[in-house]
All heavy atoms as atom14 arrays in JSON, in Angstrom:
{
  "sequence": "MNAGLVDEFSIALSPVLFGSGVRLFESVDAGRVALEQVRAETTQRVTHLTYAVIER",
  "atom14_mask": [
    [1, 1, 1, 1, 1, 1, 1, 1, 0, 0, 0, 0, 0, 0],
    [1, 1, 1, 1, 1, 1, 1, 1, 0, 0, 0, 0, 0, 0],
    [1, 1, 1, 1, 1, 0, 0, 0, 0, 0, 0, 0, 0, 0],
    [1, 1, 1, 1, 0, 0, 0, 0, 0, 0, 0, 0, 0, 0],
    [1, 1, 1, 1, 1, 1, 1, 1, 0, 0, 0, 0, 0, 0],
    [1, 1, 1, 1, 1, 1, 1, 0, 0, 0, 0, 0, 0, 0],
    [1, 1, 1, 1, 1, 1, 1, 1, 0, 0, 0, 0, 0, 0],
    [1, 1, 1, 1, 1, 1, 1, 1, 1, 0, 0, 0, 0, 0],
    [1, 1, 1, 1, 1, 1, 1, 1, 1, 1, 1, 0, 0, 0],
    [1, 1, 1, 1, 1, 1, 0, 0, 0, 0, 0, 0, 0, 0],
    [1, 1, 1, 1, 1, 1, 1, 1, 0, 0, 0, 0, 0, 0],
    [1, 1, 1, 1, 1, 0, 0, 0, 0, 0, 0, 0, 0, 0],
    [1, 1, 1, 1, 1, 1, 1, 1, 0, 0, 0, 0, 0, 0],
    [1, 1, 1, 1, 1, 1, 0, 0, 0, 0, 0, 0, 0, 0],
    [1, 1, 1, 1, 1, 1, 1, 0, 0, 0, 0, 0, 0, 0],
    [1, 1, 1, 1, 1, 1, 1, 0, 0, 0, 0, 0, 0, 0],
    [1, 1, 1, 1, 1, 1, 1, 1, 0, 0, 0, 0, 0, 0],
    [1, 1, 1, 1, 1, 1, 1, 1, 1, 1, 1, 0, 0, 0],
    [1, 1, 1, 1, 0, 0, 0, 0, 0, 0, 0, 0, 0, 0],
    [1, 1, 1, 1, 1, 1, 0, 0, 0, 0, 0, 0, 0, 0],
    [1, 1, 1, 1, 0, 0, 0, 0, 0, 0, 0, 0, 0, 0],
    [1, 1, 1, 1, 1, 1, 1, 0, 0, 0, 0, 0, 0, 0],
    [1, 1, 1, 1, 1, 1, 1, 1, 1, 1, 1, 0, 0, 0],
    [1, 1, 1, 1, 1, 1, 1, 1, 0, 0, 0, 0, 0, 0],
    [1, 1, 1, 1, 1, 1, 1, 1, 1, 1, 1, 0, 0, 0],
    [1, 1, 1, 1, 1, 1, 1, 1, 1, 0, 0, 0, 0, 0],
    [1, 1, 1, 1, 1, 1, 0, 0, 0, 0, 0, 0, 0, 0],
    [1, 1, 1, 1, 1, 1, 1, 0, 0, 0, 0, 0, 0, 0],
    [1, 1, 1, 1, 1, 1, 1, 1, 0, 0, 0, 0, 0, 0],
    [1, 1, 1, 1, 1, 0, 0, 0, 0, 0, 0, 0, 0, 0],
    [1, 1, 1, 1, 0, 0, 0, 0, 0, 0, 0, 0, 0, 0],
    [1, 1, 1, 1, 1, 1, 1, 1, 1, 1, 1, 0, 0, 0],
    [1, 1, 1, 1, 1, 1, 1, 0, 0, 0, 0, 0, 0, 0],
    [1, 1, 1, 1, 1, 0, 0, 0, 0, 0, 0, 0, 0, 0],
    [1, 1, 1, 1, 1, 1, 1, 1, 0, 0, 0, 0, 0, 0],
    [1, 1, 1, 1, 1, 1, 1, 1, 1, 0, 0, 0, 0, 0],
    [1, 1, 1, 1, 1, 1, 1, 1, 1, 0, 0, 0, 0, 0],
    [1, 1, 1, 1, 1, 1, 1, 0, 0, 0, 0, 0, 0, 0],
    [1, 1, 1, 1, 1, 1, 1, 1, 1, 1, 1, 0, 0, 0],
    [1, 1, 1, 1, 1, 0, 0, 0, 0, 0, 0, 0, 0, 0],
    [1, 1, 1, 1, 1, 1, 1, 1, 1, 0, 0, 0, 0, 0],
    [1, 1, 1, 1, 1, 1, 1, 0, 0, 0, 0, 0, 0, 0],
    [1, 1, 1, 1, 1, 1, 1, 0, 0, 0, 0, 0, 0, 0],
    [1, 1, 1, 1, 1, 1, 1, 1, 1, 0, 0, 0, 0, 0],
    [1, 1, 1, 1, 1, 1, 1, 1, 1, 1, 1, 0, 0, 0],
    [1, 1, 1, 1, 1, 1, 1, 0, 0, 0, 0, 0, 0, 0],
    [1, 1, 1, 1, 1, 1, 1, 0, 0, 0, 0, 0, 0, 0],
    [1, 1, 1, 1, 1, 1, 1, 1, 1, 1, 0, 0, 0, 0],
    [1, 1, 1, 1, 1, 1, 1, 1, 0, 0, 0, 0, 0, 0],
    [1, 1, 1, 1, 1, 1, 1, 0, 0, 0, 0, 0, 0, 0],
    [1, 1, 1, 1, 1, 1, 1, 1, 1, 1, 1, 1, 0, 0],
    [1, 1, 1, 1, 1, 0, 0, 0, 0, 0, 0, 0, 0, 0],
    [1, 1, 1, 1, 1, 1, 1, 0, 0, 0, 0, 0, 0, 0],
    [1, 1, 1, 1, 1, 1, 1, 1, 0, 0, 0, 0, 0, 0],
    [1, 1, 1, 1, 1, 1, 1, 1, 1, 0, 0, 0, 0, 0],
    [1, 1, 1, 1, 1, 1, 1, 1, 1, 1, 1, 0, 0, 0]
  ],
  "atom14_positions": [
    [[5.52, 6.97, -6.38], [5.06, 6.04, -7.38], [5.59, 4.65, -7.09], [4.91, 3.68, -7.38], [5.49, 6.5, -8.77], [4.67, 7.66, -9.25], [4.76, 8.02, -11.01], [6.46, 8.25, -11.27], [0.0, 0.0, 0.0], [0.0, 0.0, 0.0], [0.0, 0.0, 0.0], [0.0, 0.0, 0.0], [0.0, 0.0, 0.0], [0.0, 0.0, 0.0]],
    [[6.8, 4.55, -6.56], [7.36, 3.23, -6.25], [6.5, 2.47, -5.24], [6.43, 1.24, -5.28], [8.79, 3.37, -5.71], [9.78, 3.83, -6.76], [9.57, 3.55, -7.95], [10.77, 4.51, -6.35], [0.0, 0.0, 0.0], [0.0, 0.0, 0.0], [0.0, 0.0, 0.0], [0.0, 0.0, 0.0], [0.0, 0.0, 0.0], [0.0, 0.0, 0.0]],
    [[5.83, 3.16, -4.34], [5.0, 2.52, -3.31], [3.63, 2.11, -3.83], [2.87, 1.46, -3.14], [4.85, 3.46, -2.12], [0.0, 0.0, 0.0], [0.0, 0.0, 0.0], [0.0, 0.0, 0.0], [0.0, 0.0, 0.0], [0.0, 0.0, 0.0], [0.0, 0.0, 0.0], [0.0, 0.0, 0.0], [0.0, 0.0, 0.0], [0.0, 0.0, 0.0]],
    [[3.3, 2.5, -5.06], [1.99, 2.15, -5.63], [0.86, 3.0, -5.13], [-0.28, 2.6, -5.21], [0.0, 0.0, 0.0], [0.0, 0.0, 0.0], [0.0, 0.0, 0.0], [0.0, 0.0, 0.0], [0.0, 0.0, 0.0], [0.0, 0.0, 0.0], [0.0, 0.0, 0.0], [0.0, 0.0, 0.0], [0.0, 0.0, 0.0], [0.0, 0.0, 0.0]],
    [[1.14, 4.21, -4.65], [0.09, 5.08, -4.11], [-0.44, 6.11, -5.1], [-1.37, 6.87, -4.78], [0.63, 5.8, -2.86], [1.11, 4.9, -1.74], [1.73, 5.74, -0.6], [-0.02, 4.04, -1.23], [0.0, 0.0, 0.0], [0.0, 0.0, 0.0], [0.0, 0.0, 0.0], [0.0, 0.0, 0.0], [0.0, 0.0, 0.0], [0.0, 0.0, 0.0]],
    [[0.13, 6.18, -6.3], [-0.29, 7.13, -7.31], [-0.89, 6.39, -8.49], [-0.28, 5.46, -9.03], [0.9, 7.99, -7.8], [0.48, 8.95, -8.89], [1.52, 8.74, -6.64], [0.0, 0.0, 0.0], [0.0, 0.0, 0.0], [0.0, 0.0, 0.0], [0.0, 0.0, 0.0], [0.0, 0.0, 0.0], [0.0, 0.0, 0.0], [0.0, 0.0, 0.0]],
    [[-2.14, 6.75, -8.88], [-2.79, 6.11, -10.01], [-2.63, 6.9, -11.31], [-2.49, 6.34, -12.38], [-4.28, 5.96, -9.77], [-4.62, 5.05, -8.63], [-3.86, 4.08, -8.43], [-5.61, 5.3, -7.93], [0.0, 0.0, 0.0], [0.0, 0.0, 0.0], [0.0, 0.0, 0.0], [0.0, 0.0, 0.0], [0.0, 0.0, 0.0], [0.0, 0.0, 0.0]],
    [[-2.62, 8.22, -11.19], [-2.56, 9.1, -12.35], [-2.01, 10.44, -11.92], [-2.19, 10.85, -10.78], [-3.97, 9.26, -12.95], [-4.04, 10.1, -14.19], [-5.44, 10.16, -14.75], [-5.83, 9.19, -15.41], [-6.12, 11.16, -14.53], [0.0, 0.0, 0.0], [0.0, 0.0, 0.0], [0.0, 0.0, 0.0], [0.0, 0.0, 0.0], [0.0, 0.0, 0.0]],
    [[-1.33, 11.14, -12.8], [-0.88, 12.49, -12.48], [-0.86, 13.35, -13.71], [-0.87, 12.85, -14.85], [0.51, 12.49, -11.8], [1.63, 11.96, -12.64], [2.39, 12.82, -13.42], [1.92, 10.61, -12.65], [3.41, 12.32, -14.18], [2.95, 10.13, -13.45], [3.69, 11.0, -14.2], [0.0, 0.0, 0.0], [0.0, 0.0, 0.0], [0.0, 0.0, 0.0]],
    [[-0.9, 14.65, -13.48], [-0.93, 15.64, -14.59], [0.26, 16.58, -14.44], [0.65, 16.93, -13.33], [-2.21, 16.47, -14.51], [-3.34, 15.66, -14.67], [0.0, 0.0, 0.0], [0.0, 0.0, 0.0], [0.0, 0.0, 0.0], [0.0, 0.0, 0.0], [0.0, 0.0, 0.0], [0.0, 0.0, 0.0], [0.0, 0.0, 0.0], [0.0, 0.0, 0.0]],
    [[0.81, 16.96, -15.6], [1.92, 17.88, -15.66], [1.53, 19.02, -16.6], [1.0, 18.76, -17.67], [3.17, 17.19, -16.2], [3.61, 16.08, -15.29], [4.3, 18.19, -16.42], [4.76, 15.25, -15.85], [0.0, 0.0, 0.0], [0.0, 0.0, 0.0], [0.0, 0.0, 0.0], [0.0, 0.0, 0.0], [0.0, 0.0, 0.0], [0.0, 0.0, 0.0]],
    [[1.78, 20.24, -16.15], [1.59, 21.42, -17.02], [3.02, 21.86, -17.43], [3.77, 22.31, -16.59], [0.88, 22.54, -16.31], [0.0, 0.0, 0.0], [0.0, 0.0, 0.0], [0.0, 0.0, 0.0], [0.0, 0.0, 0.0], [0.0, 0.0, 0.0], [0.0, 0.0, 0.0], [0.0, 0.0, 0.0], [0.0, 0.0, 0.0], [0.0, 0.0, 0.0]],
    [[3.37, 21.65, -18.66], [4.73, 21.9, -19.17], [4.76, 23.19, -19.96], [4.04, 23.36, -20.94], [5.16, 20.73, -20.04], [6.54, 20.75, -20.68], [7.6, 20.73, -19.61], [6.69, 19.61, -21.63], [0.0, 0.0, 0.0], [0.0, 0.0, 0.0], [0.0, 0.0, 0.0], [0.0, 0.0, 0.0], [0.0, 0.0, 0.0], [0.0, 0.0, 0.0]],
    [[5.6, 24.12, -19.49], [5.78, 25.4, -20.16], [7.25, 25.56, -20.53], [8.11, 25.44, -19.65], [5.32, 26.52, -19.25], [5.44, 27.75, -19.89], [0.0, 0.0, 0.0], [0.0, 0.0, 0.0], [0.0, 0.0, 0.0], [0.0, 0.0, 0.0], [0.0, 0.0, 0.0], [0.0, 0.0, 0.0], [0.0, 0.0, 0.0], [0.0, 0.0, 0.0]],
    [[7.55, 25.81, -21.79], [8.96, 25.88, -22.22], [9.65, 27.17, -21.8], [9.72, 28.17, -22.54], [8.86, 25.78, -23.75], [7.51, 26.38, -24.06], [6.64, 26.0, -22.88], [0.0, 0.0, 0.0], [0.0, 0.0, 0.0], [0.0, 0.0, 0.0], [0.0, 0.0, 0.0], [0.0, 0.0, 0.0], [0.0, 0.0, 0.0], [0.0, 0.0, 0.0]],
    [[10.18, 27.18, -20.58], [10.93, 28.31, -20.06], [12.32, 27.81, -19.68], [12.41, 26.79, -18.98], [10.23, 28.93, -18.83], [11.04, 30.06, -18.26], [8.83, 29.39, -19.2], [0.0, 0.0, 0.0], [0.0, 0.0, 0.0], [0.0, 0.0, 0.0], [0.0, 0.0, 0.0], [0.0, 0.0, 0.0], [0.0, 0.0, 0.0], [0.0, 0.0, 0.0]],
    [[13.35, 28.5, -20.09], [14.71, 28.06, -19.8], [15.26, 28.8, -18.6], [15.35, 30.03, -18.58], [15.61, 28.3, -21.0], [15.23, 27.55, -22.27], [16.13, 27.95, -23.43], [15.25, 26.04, -22.05], [0.0, 0.0, 0.0], [0.0, 0.0, 0.0], [0.0, 0.0, 0.0], [0.0, 0.0, 0.0], [0.0, 0.0, 0.0], [0.0, 0.0, 0.0]],
    [[15.58, 28.06, -17.54], [16.17, 28.66, -16.33], [17.64, 28.29, -16.19], [18.3, 28.83, -15.34], [15.42, 28.2, -15.08], [14.04, 28.72, -14.99], [12.95, 27.9, -15.09], [13.81, 30.07, -14.78], [11.66, 28.38, -15.0], [12.54, 30.59, -14.69], [11.45, 29.74, -14.8], [0.0, 0.0, 0.0], [0.0, 0.0, 0.0], [0.0, 0.0, 0.0]],
    [[18.13, 27.31, -16.94], [19.52, 26.91, -16.85], [19.74, 25.7, -15.98], [20.78, 25.04, -16.06], [0.0, 0.0, 0.0], [0.0, 0.0, 0.0], [0.0, 0.0, 0.0], [0.0, 0.0, 0.0], [0.0, 0.0, 0.0], [0.0, 0.0, 0.0], [0.0, 0.0, 0.0], [0.0, 0.0, 0.0], [0.0, 0.0, 0.0], [0.0, 0.0, 0.0]],
    [[18.78, 25.36, -15.13], [18.9, 24.14, -14.32], [17.5, 23.73, -13.88], [16.52, 24.43, -14.11], [19.78, 24.39, -13.08], [19.18, 25.32, -12.23], [0.0, 0.0, 0.0], [0.0, 0.0, 0.0], [0.0, 0.0, 0.0], [0.0, 0.0, 0.0], [0.0, 0.0, 0.0], [0.0, 0.0, 0.0], [0.0, 0.0, 0.0], [0.0, 0.0, 0.0]],
    [[17.4, 22.56, -13.29], [16.09, 22.12, -12.85], [16.18, 20.85, -12.04], [17.27, 20.37, -11.72], [0.0, 0.0, 0.0], [0.0, 0.0, 0.0], [0.0, 0.0, 0.0], [0.0, 0.0, 0.0], [0.0, 0.0, 0.0], [0.0, 0.0, 0.0], [0.0, 0.0, 0.0], [0.0, 0.0, 0.0], [0.0, 0.0, 0.0], [0.0, 0.0, 0.0]],
    [[15.01, 20.28, -11.72], [14.92, 19.07, -10.92], [14.31, 17.98, -11.8], [13.31, 18.2, -12.48], [14.01, 19.32, -9.7], [13.82, 18.05, -8.92], [14.58, 20.42, -8.82], [0.0, 0.0, 0.0], [0.0, 0.0, 0.0], [0.0, 0.0, 0.0], [0.0, 0.0, 0.0], [0.0, 0.0, 0.0], [0.0, 0.0, 0.0], [0.0, 0.0, 0.0]],
    [[14.91, 16.8, -11.79], [14.37, 15.68, -12.52], [13.17, 15.12, -11.77], [13.28, 14.74, -10.6], [15.43, 14.61, -12.7], [16.56, 15.05, -13.59], [17.61, 13.97, -13.66], [18.74, 14.42, -14.43], [19.23, 13.75, -15.44], [18.75, 12.57, -15.76], [20.24, 14.24, -16.12], [0.0, 0.0, 0.0], [0.0, 0.0, 0.0], [0.0, 0.0, 0.0]],
    [[12.02, 15.05, -12.43], [10.78, 14.6, -11.76], [10.79, 13.13, -11.46], [10.22, 12.7, -10.45], [9.58, 14.92, -12.66], [9.21, 16.39, -12.82], [8.05, 16.5, -13.81], [8.83, 16.99, -11.5], [0.0, 0.0, 0.0], [0.0, 0.0, 0.0], [0.0, 0.0, 0.0], [0.0, 0.0, 0.0], [0.0, 0.0, 0.0], [0.0, 0.0, 0.0]],
    [[11.38, 12.31, -12.29], [11.27, 10.85, -12.17], [12.59, 10.16, -11.87], [12.77, 9.0, -12.13], [10.67, 10.28, -13.46], [9.36, 10.92, -13.82], [9.28, 11.76, -14.91], [8.23, 10.71, -13.05], [8.07, 12.37, -15.23], [7.04, 11.32, -13.36], [6.95, 12.14, -14.47], [0.0, 0.0, 0.0], [0.0, 0.0, 0.0], [0.0, 0.0, 0.0]],
    [[13.53, 10.89, -11.28], [14.86, 10.32, -11.02], [14.82, 9.13, -10.05], [15.55, 8.17, -10.2], [15.79, 11.38, -10.49], [17.2, 10.88, -10.33], [18.22, 11.99, -10.33], [17.88, 13.14, -10.63], [19.37, 11.67, -10.02], [0.0, 0.0, 0.0], [0.0, 0.0, 0.0], [0.0, 0.0, 0.0], [0.0, 0.0, 0.0], [0.0, 0.0, 0.0]],
    [[13.97, 9.18, -9.04], [13.95, 8.1, -8.06], [12.93, 7.0, -8.34], [12.76, 6.09, -7.54], [13.68, 8.68, -6.67], [12.38, 9.25, -6.66], [0.0, 0.0, 0.0], [0.0, 0.0, 0.0], [0.0, 0.0, 0.0], [0.0, 0.0, 0.0], [0.0, 0.0, 0.0], [0.0, 0.0, 0.0], [0.0, 0.0, 0.0], [0.0, 0.0, 0.0]],
    [[12.26, 7.05, -9.49], [11.28, 6.04, -9.86], [11.98, 4.79, -10.35], [12.89, 4.84, -11.17], [10.3, 6.59, -10.93], [9.37, 5.49, -11.4], [9.53, 7.76, -10.39], [0.0, 0.0, 0.0], [0.0, 0.0, 0.0], [0.0, 0.0, 0.0], [0.0, 0.0, 0.0], [0.0, 0.0, 0.0], [0.0, 0.0, 0.0], [0.0, 0.0, 0.0]],
    [[11.57, 3.64, -9.8], [12.12, 2.34, -10.23], [11.45, 1.91, -11.52], [10.3, 1.45, -11.5], [11.88, 1.31, -9.12], [12.47, -0.03, -9.44], [13.06, -0.19, -10.52], [12.36, -0.94, -8.58], [0.0, 0.0, 0.0], [0.0, 0.0, 0.0], [0.0, 0.0, 0.0], [0.0, 0.0, 0.0], [0.0, 0.0, 0.0], [0.0, 0.0, 0.0]],
    [[12.13, 2.08, -12.66], [11.56, 1.78, -13.97], [11.26, 0.29, -14.14], [10.5, -0.1, -15.01], [12.5, 2.27, -15.07], [0.0, 0.0, 0.0], [0.0, 0.0, 0.0], [0.0, 0.0, 0.0], [0.0, 0.0, 0.0], [0.0, 0.0, 0.0], [0.0, 0.0, 0.0], [0.0, 0.0, 0.0], [0.0, 0.0, 0.0], [0.0, 0.0, 0.0]],
    [[11.85, -0.57, -13.29], [11.54, -1.99, -13.35], [10.22, -2.33, -12.71], [9.64, -3.39, -12.98], [0.0, 0.0, 0.0], [0.0, 0.0, 0.0], [0.0, 0.0, 0.0], [0.0, 0.0, 0.0], [0.0, 0.0, 0.0], [0.0, 0.0, 0.0], [0.0, 0.0, 0.0], [0.0, 0.0, 0.0], [0.0, 0.0, 0.0], [0.0, 0.0, 0.0]],
    [[9.66, -1.44, -11.87], [8.41, -1.69, -11.18], [7.26, -0.83, -11.71], [6.09, -1.2, -11.56], [8.56, -1.41, -9.69], [9.5, -2.35, -9.0], [9.55, -2.06, -7.54], [8.22, -2.1, -6.95], [7.9, -1.5, -5.8], [8.83, -0.87, -5.13], [6.68, -1.57, -5.34], [0.0, 0.0, 0.0], [0.0, 0.0, 0.0], [0.0, 0.0, 0.0]],
    [[7.58, 0.3, -12.31], [6.54, 1.27, -12.68], [6.73, 1.7, -14.14], [7.83, 1.92, -14.6], [6.63, 2.53, -11.79], [5.65, 3.6, -12.22], [6.42, 2.18, -10.33], [0.0, 0.0, 0.0], [0.0, 0.0, 0.0], [0.0, 0.0, 0.0], [0.0, 0.0, 0.0], [0.0, 0.0, 0.0], [0.0, 0.0, 0.0], [0.0, 0.0, 0.0]],
    [[5.6, 1.78, -14.86], [5.59, 2.29, -16.22], [4.56, 3.39, -16.32], [3.61, 3.43, -15.52], [5.29, 1.17, -17.22], [0.0, 0.0, 0.0], [0.0, 0.0, 0.0], [0.0, 0.0, 0.0], [0.0, 0.0, 0.0], [0.0, 0.0, 0.0], [0.0, 0.0, 0.0], [0.0, 0.0, 0.0], [0.0, 0.0, 0.0], [0.0, 0.0, 0.0]],
    [[4.71, 4.27, -17.3], [3.77, 5.35, -17.5], [3.07, 5.15, -18.83], [3.7, 4.83, -19.85], [4.46, 6.73, -17.5], [5.23, 7.04, -16.23], [5.94, 8.39, -16.4], [4.32, 7.07, -15.02], [0.0, 0.0, 0.0], [0.0, 0.0, 0.0], [0.0, 0.0, 0.0], [0.0, 0.0, 0.0], [0.0, 0.0, 0.0], [0.0, 0.0, 0.0]],
    [[1.75, 5.38, -18.83], [0.97, 5.32, -20.06], [0.32, 6.67, -20.27], [-0.43, 7.15, -19.4], [-0.1, 4.22, -19.95], [-0.97, 4.11, -21.17], [-2.0, 3.04, -21.01], [-1.67, 1.95, -20.45], [-3.17, 3.26, -21.41], [0.0, 0.0, 0.0], [0.0, 0.0, 0.0], [0.0, 0.0, 0.0], [0.0, 0.0, 0.0], [0.0, 0.0, 0.0]],
    [[0.58, 7.3, -21.4], [-0.02, 8.6, -21.68], [-1.5, 8.47, -21.91], [-1.96, 7.67, -22.69], [0.63, 9.25, -22.9], [0.17, 10.68, -23.13], [0.91, 11.37, -24.24], [1.99, 10.97, -24.6], [0.33, 12.38, -24.77], [0.0, 0.0, 0.0], [0.0, 0.0, 0.0], [0.0, 0.0, 0.0], [0.0, 0.0, 0.0], [0.0, 0.0, 0.0]],
    [[-2.27, 9.26, -21.17], [-3.72, 9.25, -21.24], [-4.23, 10.4, -22.11], [-5.13, 10.23, -22.92], [-4.37, 9.37, -19.82], [-5.86, 9.47, -19.89], [-3.92, 8.17, -18.97], [0.0, 0.0, 0.0], [0.0, 0.0, 0.0], [0.0, 0.0, 0.0], [0.0, 0.0, 0.0], [0.0, 0.0, 0.0], [0.0, 0.0, 0.0], [0.0, 0.0, 0.0]],
    [[-3.6, 11.56, -21.95], [-4.09, 12.75, -22.63], [-2.96, 13.75, -22.82], [-2.03, 13.83, -21.99], [-5.2, 13.37, -21.76], [-6.01, 14.43, -22.33], [-7.23, 14.8, -21.48], [-7.13, 14.65, -20.04], [-7.69, 13.65, -19.34], [-8.41, 12.73, -19.94], [-7.57, 13.58, -18.02], [0.0, 0.0, 0.0], [0.0, 0.0, 0.0], [0.0, 0.0, 0.0]],
    [[-3.02, 14.49, -23.91], [-2.06, 15.59, -24.17], [-2.85, 16.71, -24.84], [-3.44, 16.51, -25.9], [-0.92, 15.15, -25.06], [0.0, 0.0, 0.0], [0.0, 0.0, 0.0], [0.0, 0.0, 0.0], [0.0, 0.0, 0.0], [0.0, 0.0, 0.0], [0.0, 0.0, 0.0], [0.0, 0.0, 0.0], [0.0, 0.0, 0.0], [0.0, 0.0, 0.0]],
    [[-2.88, 17.88, -24.21], [-3.59, 19.05, -24.75], [-2.6, 20.2, -24.83], [-1.94, 20.52, -23.87], [-4.76, 19.43, -23.85], [-5.81, 18.34, -23.72], [-6.9, 18.73, -22.74], [-7.22, 19.92, -22.64], [-7.38, 17.83, -22.06], [0.0, 0.0, 0.0], [0.0, 0.0, 0.0], [0.0, 0.0, 0.0], [0.0, 0.0, 0.0], [0.0, 0.0, 0.0]],
    [[-2.51, 20.82, -25.98], [-1.56, 21.93, -26.15], [-2.28, 23.24, -26.36], [-3.36, 23.31, -26.95], [-0.65, 21.67, -27.36], [-1.44, 21.57, -28.56], [0.16, 20.42, -27.18], [0.0, 0.0, 0.0], [0.0, 0.0, 0.0], [0.0, 0.0, 0.0], [0.0, 0.0, 0.0], [0.0, 0.0, 0.0], [0.0, 0.0, 0.0], [0.0, 0.0, 0.0]],
    [[-1.67, 24.28, -25.82], [-2.12, 25.65, -26.08], [-0.89, 26.42, -26.53], [0.21, 25.84, -26.69], [-2.71, 26.32, -24.8], [-1.69, 26.49, -23.83], [-3.84, 25.47, -24.21], [0.0, 0.0, 0.0], [0.0, 0.0, 0.0], [0.0, 0.0, 0.0], [0.0, 0.0, 0.0], [0.0, 0.0, 0.0], [0.0, 0.0, 0.0], [0.0, 0.0, 0.0]],
    [[-1.0, 27.7, -26.7], [0.15, 28.5, -27.15], [1.21, 28.6, -26.09], [2.39, 28.74, -26.38], [-0.31, 29.9, -27.56], [-1.11, 29.93, -28.81], [-1.48, 31.36, -29.19], [-1.24, 32.29, -28.47], [-2.07, 31.49, -30.37], [0.0, 0.0, 0.0], [0.0, 0.0, 0.0], [0.0, 0.0, 0.0], [0.0, 0.0, 0.0], [0.0, 0.0, 0.0]],
    [[0.86, 28.5, -24.81], [1.82, 28.72, -23.73], [2.17, 27.5, -22.91], [3.16, 27.49, -22.2], [1.3, 29.82, -22.81], [1.21, 31.13, -23.49], [0.73, 32.2, -22.54], [0.6, 33.46, -23.25], [0.98, 34.6, -22.78], [1.51, 34.67, -21.6], [0.8, 35.7, -23.49], [0.0, 0.0, 0.0], [0.0, 0.0, 0.0], [0.0, 0.0, 0.0]],
    [[1.31, 26.46, -22.97], [1.52, 25.32, -22.07], [1.01, 24.04, -22.72], [0.08, 24.07, -23.54], [0.85, 25.54, -20.69], [-0.63, 25.59, -20.81], [1.28, 24.52, -19.68], [0.0, 0.0, 0.0], [0.0, 0.0, 0.0], [0.0, 0.0, 0.0], [0.0, 0.0, 0.0], [0.0, 0.0, 0.0], [0.0, 0.0, 0.0], [0.0, 0.0, 0.0]],
    [[1.63, 22.91, -22.39], [1.14, 21.61, -22.78], [0.71, 20.88, -21.52], [1.55, 20.74, -20.6], [2.23, 20.81, -23.55], [2.63, 21.56, -24.72], [1.72, 19.45, -23.95], [0.0, 0.0, 0.0], [0.0, 0.0, 0.0], [0.0, 0.0, 0.0], [0.0, 0.0, 0.0], [0.0, 0.0, 0.0], [0.0, 0.0, 0.0], [0.0, 0.0, 0.0]],
    [[-0.5, 20.41, -21.49], [-1.04, 19.66, -20.35], [-0.92, 18.18, -20.68], [-1.48, 17.7, -21.63], [-2.49, 20.01, -20.08], [-2.7, 21.44, -19.73], [-2.48, 21.95, -18.47], [-3.04, 22.51, -20.5], [-2.71, 23.23, -18.46], [-3.05, 23.63, -19.67], [0.0, 0.0, 0.0], [0.0, 0.0, 0.0], [0.0, 0.0, 0.0], [0.0, 0.0, 0.0]],
    [[-0.18, 17.44, -19.84], [0.04, 16.0, -20.04], [-0.55, 15.23, -18.87], [-0.39, 15.62, -17.72], [1.55, 15.71, -20.11], [2.32, 16.47, -21.17], [3.82, 16.31, -20.95], [1.94, 15.95, -22.56], [0.0, 0.0, 0.0], [0.0, 0.0, 0.0], [0.0, 0.0, 0.0], [0.0, 0.0, 0.0], [0.0, 0.0, 0.0], [0.0, 0.0, 0.0]],
    [[-1.26, 14.16, -19.18], [-1.81, 13.3, -18.14], [-1.32, 11.86, -18.4], [-1.38, 11.37, -19.53], [-3.35, 13.29, -18.17], [-3.79, 14.66, -18.04], [-3.94, 12.44, -17.07], [0.0, 0.0, 0.0], [0.0, 0.0, 0.0], [0.0, 0.0, 0.0], [0.0, 0.0, 0.0], [0.0, 0.0, 0.0], [0.0, 0.0, 0.0], [0.0, 0.0, 0.0]],
    [[-0.79, 11.23, -17.34], [-0.28, 9.89, -17.43], [-0.92, 8.97, -16.4], [-1.19, 9.4, -15.27], [1.25, 9.87, -17.17], [2.05, 10.51, -18.25], [2.39, 11.84, -18.2], [2.49, 9.78, -19.36], [3.14, 12.44, -19.19], [3.23, 10.36, -20.34], [3.53, 11.69, -20.26], [4.3, 12.28, -21.24], [0.0, 0.0, 0.0], [0.0, 0.0, 0.0]],
    [[-1.14, 7.72, -16.75], [-1.57, 6.68, -15.82], [-0.35, 5.94, -15.4], [0.55, 5.67, -16.2], [-2.59, 5.78, -16.46], [0.0, 0.0, 0.0], [0.0, 0.0, 0.0], [0.0, 0.0, 0.0], [0.0, 0.0, 0.0], [0.0, 0.0, 0.0], [0.0, 0.0, 0.0], [0.0, 0.0, 0.0], [0.0, 0.0, 0.0], [0.0, 0.0, 0.0]],
    [[-0.27, 5.55, -14.13], [0.84, 4.77, -13.6], [0.44, 3.28, -13.65], [-0.61, 2.9, -13.13], [1.16, 5.18, -12.15], [2.32, 4.37, -11.59], [1.51, 6.67, -12.11], [0.0, 0.0, 0.0], [0.0, 0.0, 0.0], [0.0, 0.0, 0.0], [0.0, 0.0, 0.0], [0.0, 0.0, 0.0], [0.0, 0.0, 0.0], [0.0, 0.0, 0.0]],
    [[1.29, 2.48, -14.32], [1.04, 1.07, -14.52], [2.11, 0.29, -13.78], [3.29, 0.53, -13.96], [1.09, 0.71, -16.01], [0.24, 1.63, -16.87], [0.73, -0.77, -16.22], [-1.24, 1.54, -16.61], [0.0, 0.0, 0.0], [0.0, 0.0, 0.0], [0.0, 0.0, 0.0], [0.0, 0.0, 0.0], [0.0, 0.0, 0.0], [0.0, 0.0, 0.0]],
    [[1.67, -0.65, -12.9], [2.66, -1.49, -12.21], [3.09, -2.62, -13.16], [2.27, -3.19, -13.86], [2.06, -2.09, -10.96], [1.89, -1.09, -9.85], [1.5, -1.74, -8.54], [2.09, -2.78, -8.22], [0.62, -1.19, -7.88], [0.0, 0.0, 0.0], [0.0, 0.0, 0.0], [0.0, 0.0, 0.0], [0.0, 0.0, 0.0], [0.0, 0.0, 0.0]],
    [[4.37, -2.94, -13.16], [4.88, -4.0, -14.02], [4.93, -5.3, -13.28], [5.02, -5.39, -12.12], [6.27, -3.67, -14.53], [6.25, -2.51, -15.48], [7.64, -2.3, -16.01], [7.59, -1.12, -16.86], [8.49, -0.85, -17.77], [9.53, -1.65, -17.94], [8.4, 0.22, -18.5], [0.0, 0.0, 0.0], [0.0, 0.0, 0.0], [0.0, 0.0, 0.0]]
  ]
}
């Protein structure tokens, strides 16, 4: 995302506890990139999130 090569992305979020994980946006430069929520759809097992990447 820092390089400006991503316009939009989707995440399927399911609430499962494993005890550890990986941060998805740890290396993103928040001074250069912002996220705008486009869509959020929920079901009983998963939430589908779509974000647009906005350059600052």
